[in-house]
C-alpha angles and dihedrals in degrees: 000000000000090000090059094051099087093051093047092047090050091050095049098086091047092050091049092046092050089063096039099090097038098084090043093055103032134039103278095195090056092044089054093047093050092045093049093045096053094035094055100044115119138163133216111240129207095276091054096253123123124243122199115235091210105044095188099052119078135173094263089056090058090048091050091051089049091051091050091049090050090061090065114084112239091240088062097050114126123242100207116111114246118245138176091281088061102034096050096057091043090051091050097042102046095062090047090050091049091050091050091051089051091051091048091051092048090050093051091048092050091050089056 
């Protein structure tokens, strides 16, 4: 894991930048609602356990997206409706961003 840290740290600004314009061009409240809806869907399988329908999206990813959206002043919120061309990159980028934040935190904890 420590070997991957430099590459993840270097990619962090680019990941963050790739999401930067999205809430300013498209409706961030709707983006968050769609993301949360699909990210939290699950089904109960035969043995009574639940299985996520979107294996890569977890609750903390929704919370991270919400936090990023909250950094954008309401007056700057976009009015364009989100579509697959927006939602797909967001759904791919948020987990990567969350993983990078975890690595950064692990690095800072290991450095003492």
